[in-house]
DSSP file (Angstrom, degrees, kcal/mol; ACC not computed):
  #  RESIDUE AA STRUCTURE BP1 BP2  ACC     N-H-->O    O-->H-N    N-H-->O    O-->H-N    TCO  KAPPA ALPHA  PHI   PSI    X-CA   Y-CA   Z-CA
    1    1 A M              0   0    0      0, 0.0     2,-0.2     0, 0.0     0, 0.0   0.000 360.0 360.0 360.0 132.0   72.3  -28.8  -33.6
    2    2 A K        -     0   0    0      1,-0.1     2,-0.9     2,-0.0     5,-0.1  -0.516 360.0-135.5 -74.0 140.5   73.0  -28.3  -37.3
    3    3 A D    >   -     0   0    0      3,-0.2     3,-1.1    -2,-0.2     5,-0.1  -0.834  19.3-175.3-101.0 102.0   72.1  -31.2  -39.5
    4    4 A Y  T 3  S+     0   0    0     -2,-0.9     3,-0.4     1,-0.3    -1,-0.1   0.512  81.7  62.2 -75.9  -6.1   75.0  -31.7  -41.9
    5    5 A F  T 3  S+     0   0    0      1,-0.2    -1,-0.3    -3,-0.1    -2,-0.0   0.705 119.2  26.4 -84.3 -22.7   73.2  -34.4  -43.7
    6    6 A D  S <  S+     0   0    0     -3,-1.1     2,-0.3     2,-0.0    -3,-0.2  -0.525  87.8 177.6-138.1  63.2   70.5  -31.9  -44.7
    7    7 A L        -     0   0    0     -3,-0.4     2,-0.6    -5,-0.1    -3,-0.1  -0.505  14.5-160.0 -81.5 132.5   72.4  -28.6  -44.6
    8    8 A H        +     0   0    0     -2,-0.3     2,-0.3    -5,-0.1   109,-0.1  -0.937  16.1 174.9-113.3 113.1   70.5  -25.4  -45.6
    9    9 A L        -     0   0    0    107,-0.7     2,-0.1    -2,-0.6    -2,-0.0  -0.866  33.8-107.5-111.8 150.1   72.7  -22.5  -46.6
   10   10 A E     >  -     0   0    0     -2,-0.3     4,-2.3     1,-0.1     3,-0.3  -0.419  32.1-112.0 -70.1 153.7   71.6  -19.2  -47.9
   11   11 A E  H  > S+     0   0    0      1,-0.3     4,-2.9     2,-0.2     5,-0.2   0.887 119.9  55.0 -52.8 -44.1   72.2  -18.5  -51.6
   12   12 A D  H  > S+     0   0    0      1,-0.2     4,-1.7     2,-0.2    -1,-0.3   0.907 107.7  50.0 -54.3 -45.3   74.8  -15.9  -50.7
   13   13 A Q  H  > S+     0   0    0     -3,-0.3     4,-0.6     1,-0.2    -2,-0.2   0.928 112.2  46.6 -62.3 -45.8   76.7  -18.5  -48.6
   14   14 A I  H >< S+     0   0    0     -4,-2.3     3,-1.2     1,-0.2    -2,-0.2   0.922 110.7  51.2 -63.5 -43.8   76.6  -21.0  -51.4
   15   15 A R  H 3< S+     0   0    0     -4,-2.9    -1,-0.2     1,-0.2    -2,-0.2   0.831 104.5  60.2 -60.4 -30.2   77.8  -18.4  -54.0
   16   16 A A  H 3< S+     0   0    0     -4,-1.7     2,-0.4    -5,-0.2    -1,-0.2   0.675  83.3  96.5 -71.6 -17.8   80.7  -17.5  -51.6
   17   17 A I  S << S-     0   0    0     -3,-1.2     5,-0.0    -4,-0.6    -3,-0.0  -0.589  81.3-119.8 -81.9 129.1   82.1  -21.1  -51.7
   18   18 A S     >  -     0   0    0     -2,-0.4     4,-2.7     1,-0.1     5,-0.2  -0.183  20.9-111.2 -63.3 158.7   84.9  -21.4  -54.3
   19   19 A S  H  > S+     0   0    0      1,-0.2     4,-2.2     2,-0.2     5,-0.2   0.866 122.7  53.4 -57.7 -38.6   84.6  -23.8  -57.2
   20   20 A I  H  > S+     0   0    0      2,-0.2     4,-2.4     1,-0.2    -1,-0.2   0.885 107.5  51.5 -68.6 -37.3   87.3  -25.9  -55.6
   21   21 A G  H  > S+     0   0    0      2,-0.2     4,-2.0     1,-0.2    -2,-0.2   0.908 111.4  47.0 -64.2 -41.2   85.3  -25.9  -52.3
   22   22 A L  H  X S+     0   0    0     -4,-2.7     4,-2.9     1,-0.2    90,-0.2   0.886 111.6  51.2 -68.9 -31.9   82.2  -27.1  -54.2
   23   23 A A  H  X S+     0   0    0     -4,-2.2     4,-2.7     2,-0.2     5,-0.2   0.900 105.8  56.3 -69.4 -38.1   84.2  -29.7  -56.0
   24   24 A H  H  X S+     0   0    0     -4,-2.4     4,-1.1     1,-0.2    -2,-0.2   0.933 113.3  40.1 -59.0 -44.1   85.6  -30.9  -52.7
   25   25 A L  H  X S+     0   0    0     -4,-2.0     4,-1.9     1,-0.2    -2,-0.2   0.900 113.8  53.4 -71.1 -40.2   82.1  -31.5  -51.4
   26   26 A G  H  X S+     0   0    0     -4,-2.9     4,-2.7    82,-0.3     5,-0.2   0.803 100.1  61.5 -64.9 -27.7   80.9  -32.9  -54.7
   27   27 A D  H  X S+     0   0    0     -4,-2.7     4,-2.6     2,-0.2    -1,-0.2   0.938 107.4  45.5 -58.9 -45.7   83.7  -35.4  -54.7
   28   28 A A  H  X S+     0   0    0     -4,-1.1     4,-2.4     2,-0.2    -2,-0.2   0.905 111.9  51.7 -65.0 -41.9   82.3  -36.9  -51.5
   29   29 A V  H  X S+     0   0    0     -4,-1.9     4,-2.2     2,-0.2    -2,-0.2   0.933 113.0  44.2 -62.4 -48.2   78.8  -36.8  -53.0
   30   30 A Y  H  X S+     0   0    0     -4,-2.7     4,-2.8     2,-0.2     5,-0.2   0.900 112.5  52.4 -67.1 -41.7   80.0  -38.7  -56.1
   31   31 A E  H  X S+     0   0    0     -4,-2.6     4,-2.7    -5,-0.2     5,-0.3   0.931 110.5  47.9 -61.4 -46.5   82.0  -41.2  -54.0
   32   32 A L  H  X S+     0   0    0     -4,-2.4     4,-2.6     2,-0.2    -2,-0.2   0.915 113.4  48.2 -62.0 -44.7   78.9  -41.9  -51.8
   33   33 A L  H  X S+     0   0    0     -4,-2.2     4,-2.7     1,-0.2    -2,-0.2   0.939 113.8  46.0 -61.4 -47.1   76.8  -42.4  -54.9
   34   34 A A  H  X S+     0   0    0     -4,-2.8     4,-2.2     2,-0.2    -2,-0.2   0.895 114.1  47.0 -65.3 -40.7   79.3  -44.7  -56.5
   35   35 A R  H  X S+     0   0    0     -4,-2.7     4,-2.4    -5,-0.2     5,-0.2   0.903 113.6  50.1 -72.7 -37.4   79.8  -46.8  -53.4
   36   36 A S  H  X S+     0   0    0     -4,-2.6     4,-2.4    -5,-0.3    -2,-0.2   0.919 110.4  49.9 -62.2 -42.2   76.0  -47.0  -52.9
   37   37 A W  H  X S+     0   0    0     -4,-2.7     4,-1.2     1,-0.2    -2,-0.2   0.911 110.8  49.0 -62.9 -41.6   75.6  -48.1  -56.5
   38   38 A L  H  < S+     0   0    0     -4,-2.2     4,-0.4     1,-0.2     3,-0.3   0.915 112.8  46.9 -65.6 -41.6   78.2  -50.7  -56.1
   39   39 A C  H >< S+     0   0    0     -4,-2.4     3,-0.9     1,-0.2    -1,-0.2   0.881 109.4  55.1 -67.8 -36.2   76.7  -52.1  -52.9
   40   40 A A  H 3< S+     0   0    0     -4,-2.4    -1,-0.2     1,-0.3    -2,-0.2   0.768 108.5  47.5 -66.7 -24.7   73.3  -52.1  -54.4
   41   41 A H  T 3< S-     0   0    0     -4,-1.2    -1,-0.3    -3,-0.3    -2,-0.2   0.427  97.4-175.2 -96.3   0.4   74.5  -54.2  -57.3
   42   42 A G    <   +     0   0    0     -3,-0.9     3,-0.1    -4,-0.4    -2,-0.1   0.423  43.8 104.0  44.1-172.6   76.2  -56.6  -54.9
   43   43 A G        +     0   0    0      1,-0.2     2,-0.3    -4,-0.1    -1,-0.1   0.350  60.2 109.9  87.2  -4.8   78.5  -59.6  -55.6
   44   44 A A        -     0   0    0     -6,-0.2    -1,-0.2    -5,-0.1     2,-0.1  -0.776  60.1-133.4-104.6 148.6   81.8  -57.9  -54.7
   45   45 A T     >  -     0   0    0     -2,-0.3     4,-3.1    -3,-0.1     5,-0.2  -0.279  41.8 -92.3 -79.6 175.2   84.2  -58.6  -51.7
   46   46 A G  H  > S+     0   0    0      2,-0.2     4,-2.2     1,-0.2     5,-0.2   0.953 130.2  45.6 -55.6 -51.4   85.6  -55.7  -49.7
   47   47 A R  H  > S+     0   0    0      1,-0.2     4,-2.6     2,-0.2     5,-0.2   0.915 114.1  49.4 -62.2 -43.2   88.7  -55.6  -52.0
   48   48 A G  H  > S+     0   0    0      1,-0.2     4,-2.5     2,-0.2    -1,-0.2   0.891 110.1  50.6 -60.9 -42.9   86.6  -55.9  -55.1
   49   49 A L  H  X S+     0   0    0     -4,-3.1     4,-2.2     2,-0.2    -1,-0.2   0.885 110.0  50.2 -63.1 -40.5   84.4  -53.1  -53.9
   50   50 A H  H  X S+     0   0    0     -4,-2.2     4,-2.5    -5,-0.2     5,-0.2   0.956 112.9  45.1 -63.9 -53.2   87.3  -50.9  -53.2
   51   51 A R  H  X S+     0   0    0     -4,-2.6     4,-2.2     1,-0.2    -2,-0.2   0.910 113.9  49.3 -62.0 -41.3   88.9  -51.5  -56.7
   52   52 A A  H  X S+     0   0    0     -4,-2.5     4,-1.8    -5,-0.2    -1,-0.2   0.904 111.5  50.2 -66.0 -40.1   85.5  -51.0  -58.4
   53   53 A A  H  X S+     0   0    0     -4,-2.2     4,-1.9     2,-0.2    -2,-0.2   0.926 108.9  51.6 -66.3 -44.3   85.0  -47.7  -56.4
   54   54 A V  H  X S+     0   0    0     -4,-2.5     4,-1.4     1,-0.2    -1,-0.2   0.917 108.8  51.4 -60.1 -45.5   88.4  -46.5  -57.4
   55   55 A E  H  < S+     0   0    0     -4,-2.2    -1,-0.2     1,-0.2    -2,-0.2   0.886 112.5  45.6 -57.8 -39.9   87.6  -47.2  -61.1
   56   56 A L  H  < S+     0   0    0     -4,-1.8    -1,-0.2     1,-0.2    -2,-0.2   0.803 116.0  43.8 -79.2 -27.2   84.4  -45.3  -60.9
   57   57 A V  H  < S+     0   0    0     -4,-1.9    -1,-0.2    -5,-0.1    -2,-0.2   0.551  83.9 111.6 -98.4  -6.8   85.8  -42.2  -59.1
   58   58 A R  S >X S-     0   0    0     -4,-1.4     4,-2.3    -5,-0.2     3,-0.6  -0.332  80.3-110.2 -68.0 154.9   89.0  -41.7  -61.0
   59   59 A A  H 3> S+     0   0    0      1,-0.2     4,-2.9     2,-0.2     5,-0.2   0.854 113.9  53.6 -56.4 -44.5   89.1  -38.5  -63.1
   60   60 A P  H 3> S+     0   0    0      0, 0.0     4,-1.8     0, 0.0    -1,-0.2   0.896 111.0  47.0 -60.9 -36.7   89.0  -40.2  -66.6
   61   61 A A  H <> S+     0   0    0     -3,-0.6     4,-2.3     2,-0.2    -2,-0.2   0.909 113.8  49.0 -69.1 -41.4   85.8  -42.2  -65.6
   62   62 A Q  H  X S+     0   0    0     -4,-2.3     4,-2.7     1,-0.2     5,-0.2   0.934 110.0  51.2 -63.5 -42.3   84.2  -39.0  -64.2
   63   63 A A  H  X S+     0   0    0     -4,-2.9     4,-1.8     1,-0.2    -1,-0.2   0.892 109.4  50.2 -62.6 -38.9   85.0  -37.0  -67.3
   64   64 A E  H  X S+     0   0    0     -4,-1.8     4,-1.1    -5,-0.2    -1,-0.2   0.915 113.8  45.0 -63.9 -45.1   83.5  -39.7  -69.4
   65   65 A R  H  X S+     0   0    0     -4,-2.3     4,-1.1     1,-0.2    -2,-0.2   0.844 107.0  59.4 -70.9 -33.1   80.3  -39.7  -67.3
   66   66 A A  H >X S+     0   0    0     -4,-2.7     4,-1.7     1,-0.2     3,-0.5   0.911 100.7  56.0 -63.0 -41.2   80.2  -35.9  -67.3
   67   67 A A  H 3< S+     0   0    0     -4,-1.8    -1,-0.2     1,-0.2    -2,-0.2   0.866 101.5  58.6 -57.7 -35.0   80.0  -35.9  -71.1
   68   68 A K  H 3< S+     0   0    0     -4,-1.1    -1,-0.2     1,-0.2    -2,-0.2   0.857 113.3  36.7 -63.9 -36.0   76.9  -38.1  -70.8
   69   69 A I  H XX S+     0   0    0     -4,-1.1     3,-2.3    -3,-0.5     4,-0.7   0.658  90.1  91.5 -93.1 -18.2   75.0  -35.5  -68.8
   70   70 A L  G >< S+     0   0    0     -4,-1.7     3,-1.3     1,-0.3    -1,-0.2   0.873  85.9  51.7 -50.1 -44.0   76.2  -32.3  -70.4
   71   71 A P  G 34 S+     0   0    0      0, 0.0    -1,-0.3     0, 0.0    -2,-0.1   0.707 107.6  55.5 -65.1 -16.0   73.4  -32.1  -72.9
   72   72 A L  G <4 S+     0   0    0     -3,-2.3    -2,-0.2    -4,-0.1     2,-0.1   0.538  83.3 113.3 -93.7  -9.3   70.9  -32.5  -70.0
   73   73 A L    <<  -     0   0    0     -3,-1.3     2,-0.1    -4,-0.7    -3,-0.0  -0.357  63.5-129.6 -72.5 142.6   72.1  -29.6  -68.0
   74   74 A T     >  -     0   0    0     -2,-0.1     4,-3.1     1,-0.1     5,-0.2  -0.361  34.8-100.3 -79.2 167.8   70.0  -26.6  -67.4
   75   75 A D  H  > S+     0   0    0      1,-0.2     4,-2.0     2,-0.2     5,-0.1   0.901 125.8  50.0 -58.9 -38.0   71.6  -23.1  -68.1
   76   76 A E  H  > S+     0   0    0      2,-0.2     4,-1.6     1,-0.2    -1,-0.2   0.921 112.5  45.3 -64.8 -42.7   72.2  -22.7  -64.3
   77   77 A E  H  > S+     0   0    0      1,-0.2     4,-2.7     2,-0.2    -2,-0.2   0.867 111.8  53.2 -69.4 -36.5   73.8  -26.2  -64.0
   78   78 A L  H  X S+     0   0    0     -4,-3.1     4,-2.7     2,-0.2     5,-0.2   0.911 107.5  51.7 -66.7 -39.0   75.9  -25.6  -67.1
   79   79 A A  H  X S+     0   0    0     -4,-2.0     4,-2.0    -5,-0.2    -2,-0.2   0.905 112.4  45.4 -59.0 -43.5   77.2  -22.2  -65.6
   80   80 A V  H  X S+     0   0    0     -4,-1.6     4,-2.2     2,-0.2    -2,-0.2   0.931 112.2  51.3 -69.6 -45.1   78.2  -24.1  -62.4
   81   81 A F  H  X S+     0   0    0     -4,-2.7     4,-2.2     1,-0.2    -2,-0.2   0.920 112.1  47.7 -59.9 -44.1   79.8  -27.0  -64.5
   82   82 A K  H  X S+     0   0    0     -4,-2.7     4,-1.9     1,-0.2    -1,-0.2   0.842 107.8  55.0 -65.6 -35.3   81.8  -24.4  -66.5
   83   83 A R  H  < S+     0   0    0     -4,-2.0    -1,-0.2    -5,-0.2    -2,-0.2   0.909 110.8  45.5 -63.7 -38.9   82.8  -22.6  -63.3
   84   84 A G  H >< S+     0   0    0     -4,-2.2     3,-1.3     1,-0.2    -2,-0.2   0.867 110.8  53.4 -70.5 -36.1   84.3  -25.9  -62.0
   85   85 A R  H 3< S+     0   0    0     -4,-2.2    -1,-0.2     1,-0.3    -2,-0.2   0.848 109.1  49.7 -65.7 -32.5   86.0  -26.6  -65.3
   86   86 A N  T 3< S+     0   0    0     -4,-1.9    -1,-0.3    -5,-0.2    -2,-0.2   0.295  83.9 128.8 -90.6  11.6   87.7  -23.3  -65.2
   87   87 A A    <   -     0   0    0     -3,-1.3     2,-1.2    15,-0.2    19,-0.1  -0.298  68.7-112.4 -64.6 152.3   88.9  -23.7  -61.6
   88   88 A H        -     0   0    0      2,-0.0     2,-0.4     0, 0.0    -1,-0.1  -0.737  40.5-176.6 -89.0  91.1   92.6  -23.1  -61.0
   89   89 A V        -     0   0    0     -2,-1.2     3,-0.1     1,-0.1    13,-0.0  -0.740  14.6-161.5 -91.7 137.9   93.9  -26.5  -60.1
   90   90 A H  S    S+     0   0    0     -2,-0.4     2,-0.3     1,-0.2    -1,-0.1   0.690  70.4  26.0 -94.8 -19.8   97.6  -26.6  -59.2
   91   91 A S        -     0   0    0      7,-0.0    -1,-0.2     2,-0.0     0, 0.0  -1.000  60.8-155.9-146.2 146.5   98.3  -30.3  -59.6
   92   92 A V        -     0   0    0     -2,-0.3     6,-0.1    -3,-0.1     4,-0.0  -0.973  30.9-109.7-120.4 130.9   96.9  -33.1  -61.7
   93   93 A P    >   -     0   0    0      0, 0.0     3,-1.6     0, 0.0     8,-0.1  -0.214  24.5-121.7 -59.1 154.7   97.2  -36.7  -60.9
   94   94 A H  T 3  S+     0   0    0      1,-0.3    -2,-0.0     3,-0.0     0, 0.0   0.758 110.2  63.6 -66.2 -26.0   99.5  -38.8  -63.1
   95   95 A S  T 3  S+     0   0    0      2,-0.0     2,-0.3     0, 0.0    -1,-0.3   0.487 102.5  56.8 -79.3   0.1   96.6  -41.1  -63.9
   96   96 A A  S <  S-     0   0    0     -3,-1.6     2,-0.2   -37,-0.1    -4,-0.0  -0.951  77.0-123.0-133.5 149.6   94.6  -38.3  -65.6
   97   97 A S     >  -     0   0    0     -2,-0.3     4,-2.1     1,-0.1     5,-0.2  -0.511  36.0-112.9 -75.4 157.8   95.0  -35.7  -68.5
   98   98 A R  H  > S+     0   0    0      2,-0.2     4,-2.1     1,-0.2     5,-0.2   0.877 118.6  53.1 -57.5 -40.7   94.6  -32.1  -67.5
   99   99 A S  H  > S+     0   0    0      2,-0.2     4,-2.1     1,-0.2     5,-0.2   0.942 110.9  44.5 -60.6 -53.9   91.4  -32.1  -69.7
  100  100 A D  H  > S+     0   0    0      1,-0.2     4,-2.5     2,-0.2    -1,-0.2   0.869 111.8  53.1 -64.8 -35.3   89.9  -35.1  -67.9
  101  101 A Y  H  X S+     0   0    0     -4,-2.1     4,-2.1     2,-0.2    -1,-0.2   0.873 109.4  49.0 -69.4 -35.9   90.8  -33.8  -64.5
  102  102 A L  H  X S+     0   0    0     -4,-2.1     4,-2.3     2,-0.2    -2,-0.2   0.864 111.4  48.8 -65.9 -38.5   89.1  -30.4  -65.3
  103  103 A K  H  X S+     0   0    0     -4,-2.1     4,-2.5     2,-0.2    -2,-0.2   0.919 111.6  49.7 -70.4 -42.8   85.9  -32.2  -66.5
  104  104 A A  H  X S+     0   0    0     -4,-2.5     4,-2.5     1,-0.2    -2,-0.2   0.903 111.7  49.4 -67.3 -37.4   85.9  -34.4  -63.3
  105  105 A T  H  X S+     0   0    0     -4,-2.1     4,-2.4     2,-0.2    -1,-0.2   0.932 110.1  50.9 -62.5 -44.3   86.3  -31.2  -61.2
  106  106 A A  H  X S+     0   0    0     -4,-2.3     4,-2.1     2,-0.2    -2,-0.2   0.911 110.7  48.3 -57.7 -44.5   83.5  -29.5  -63.1
  107  107 A L  H  X S+     0   0    0     -4,-2.5     4,-2.6     2,-0.2    -1,-0.2   0.937 113.1  47.5 -62.0 -47.4   81.2  -32.6  -62.4
  108  108 A E  H  X S+     0   0    0     -4,-2.5     4,-2.2     1,-0.2   -82,-0.3   0.859 110.0  53.4 -66.4 -33.0   82.2  -32.6  -58.7
  109  109 A C  H  X S+     0   0    0     -4,-2.4     4,-2.3     2,-0.2    -1,-0.2   0.914 110.2  47.6 -65.6 -42.5   81.5  -28.8  -58.5
  110  110 A L  H  X S+     0   0    0     -4,-2.1     4,-2.8     2,-0.2     5,-0.3   0.953 112.2  48.9 -62.2 -51.5   78.0  -29.3  -60.0
  111  111 A L  H  X S+     0   0    0     -4,-2.6     4,-2.3     1,-0.2    -2,-0.2   0.874 112.2  48.2 -61.3 -39.0   77.3  -32.1  -57.6
  112  112 A G  H  X S+     0   0    0     -4,-2.2     4,-2.5   -90,-0.2    -1,-0.2   0.908 112.4  49.2 -63.3 -43.8   78.5  -30.1  -54.6
  113  113 A Y  H  X S+     0   0    0     -4,-2.3     4,-1.3     2,-0.2    -2,-0.2   0.935 113.7  45.0 -65.9 -46.8   76.4  -27.1  -55.8
  114  114 A L  H  <>S+     0   0    0     -4,-2.8     5,-2.9     1,-0.2     4,-0.2   0.880 111.5  54.4 -63.1 -37.3   73.2  -29.3  -56.3
  115  115 A Y  H ><5S+     0   0    0     -4,-2.3     3,-1.7    -5,-0.3    -2,-0.2   0.942 107.5  49.0 -63.7 -45.0   73.8  -31.0  -53.0
  116  116 A L  H 3<5S+     0   0    0     -4,-2.5  -107,-0.7     1,-0.3    -1,-0.2   0.763 109.0  53.1 -65.5 -22.7   73.9  -27.7  -51.1
  117  117 A H  T 3<5S-     0   0    0     -4,-1.3    -1,-0.3    -5,-0.2    -2,-0.2   0.406 115.7-117.9 -88.1   1.4   70.7  -26.6  -52.8
  118  118 A G  T < 5 +     0   0    0     -3,-1.7     2,-1.3    -4,-0.2     3,-0.3   0.756  64.5 146.9  71.9  24.7   69.1  -29.7  -51.6
  119  119 A R     >< +     0   0    0     -5,-2.9     4,-2.4     1,-0.2     5,-0.2  -0.415   7.8 149.2 -93.4  61.4   68.4  -31.0  -55.1
  120  120 A R  H  > S+     0   0    0     -2,-1.3     4,-2.8     1,-0.2    -1,-0.2   0.893  70.1  54.2 -61.3 -39.8   68.8  -34.7  -54.2
  121  121 A E  H  > S+     0   0    0     -3,-0.3     4,-2.3     2,-0.2    -1,-0.2   0.902 109.2  47.0 -63.3 -40.6   66.3  -35.8  -56.9
  122  122 A R  H  > S+     0   0    0      2,-0.2     4,-2.6     1,-0.2     5,-0.2   0.917 111.8  50.8 -69.6 -41.5   68.2  -34.0  -59.7
  123  123 A I  H  X S+     0   0    0     -4,-2.4     4,-2.7     1,-0.2    -2,-0.2   0.949 112.1  48.0 -56.8 -47.2   71.6  -35.4  -58.5
  124  124 A N  H  X S+     0   0    0     -4,-2.8     4,-2.6     1,-0.2    -2,-0.2   0.878 111.5  50.2 -62.2 -39.9   70.0  -38.9  -58.5
  125  125 A A  H  X S+     0   0    0     -4,-2.3     4,-1.6     2,-0.2    -1,-0.2   0.897 113.3  44.5 -66.5 -40.4   68.6  -38.4  -62.0
  126  126 A L  H  X S+     0   0    0     -4,-2.6     4,-2.1     2,-0.2    -2,-0.2   0.903 113.1  51.9 -70.9 -38.9   71.9  -37.2  -63.4
  127  127 A F  H  X S+     0   0    0     -4,-2.7     4,-1.7    -5,-0.2    -2,-0.2   0.921 105.5  56.4 -63.7 -42.9   73.7  -40.1  -61.6
  128  128 A A  H  X S+     0   0    0     -4,-2.6     4,-0.6     1,-0.2    -1,-0.2   0.902 107.6  46.8 -55.4 -43.0   71.3  -42.5  -63.1
  129  129 A V  H >< S+     0   0    0     -4,-1.6     3,-0.9     1,-0.2     4,-0.3   0.894 109.5  54.9 -64.6 -37.7   72.2  -41.3  -66.6
  130  130 A M  H 3< S+     0   0    0     -4,-2.1    -1,-0.2     1,-0.2     4,-0.2   0.829 114.1  41.3 -64.3 -29.5   75.9  -41.5  -65.8
  131  131 A M  H 3X S+     0   0    0     -4,-1.7     4,-2.4    -3,-0.2    -1,-0.2   0.424  81.3 105.9-100.3  -1.1   75.5  -45.1  -64.8
  132  132 A E  H <X S+     0   0    0     -3,-0.9     4,-1.6    -4,-0.6     5,-0.2   0.888  84.2  43.2 -52.6 -46.2   73.1  -46.4  -67.5
  133  133 A E  H  > S+     0   0    0     -4,-0.3     4,-1.3     1,-0.2    -1,-0.2   0.894 112.5  53.9 -69.3 -34.9   75.8  -48.4  -69.5
  134  134 A E  H  > S+     0   0    0     -4,-0.2     4,-0.8     1,-0.2     3,-0.3   0.904 105.6  55.2 -59.9 -40.1   77.2  -49.8  -66.3
  135  135 A E  H  < S+     0   0    0     -4,-2.4     3,-0.4     1,-0.2    -1,-0.2   0.860 108.0  46.6 -58.8 -42.8   73.6  -50.9  -65.4
  136  136 A H  H  < S+     0   0    0     -4,-1.6    -1,-0.2     1,-0.2    -2,-0.2   0.698 105.6  61.8 -76.0 -21.1   73.3  -52.9  -68.7
  137  137 A A  H  <        0   0    0     -4,-1.3    -1,-0.2    -3,-0.3    -2,-0.2   0.724 360.0 360.0 -77.1 -22.7   76.8  -54.5  -68.2
  138  138 A I     <        0   0    0     -4,-0.8    -1,-0.2    -3,-0.4    -2,-0.1   0.457 360.0 360.0 -85.4 360.0   75.8  -56.2  -65.0
């Protein structure tokens, strides 16, 4: 049986996934990280957790967090980020500008790529940087 929590794909298989496909997976990775972060910091009810999660995962918030990690990215990561930013998205939510939505897509693409490469430590390190100011606000 394939372990989808610890999926191992060949480099060719990962490269064949579209930037939108990587972003689709990265969206789930980011959502799990955000929800985990919220639960670890406790104090919120179910409704409060949901609202806080929505705030963290909306495109403008992701775009803001992407800007924090951009200077830390390796050349390989930056290439994946740019690939996601240049994705052909057909619709943008009303709550986001096109620019923010593309930056959020780029961040999600990067997270999906890193996840498929099994780079959990790198994902965690980047997420920690993204959440630094939030950490101090609590």
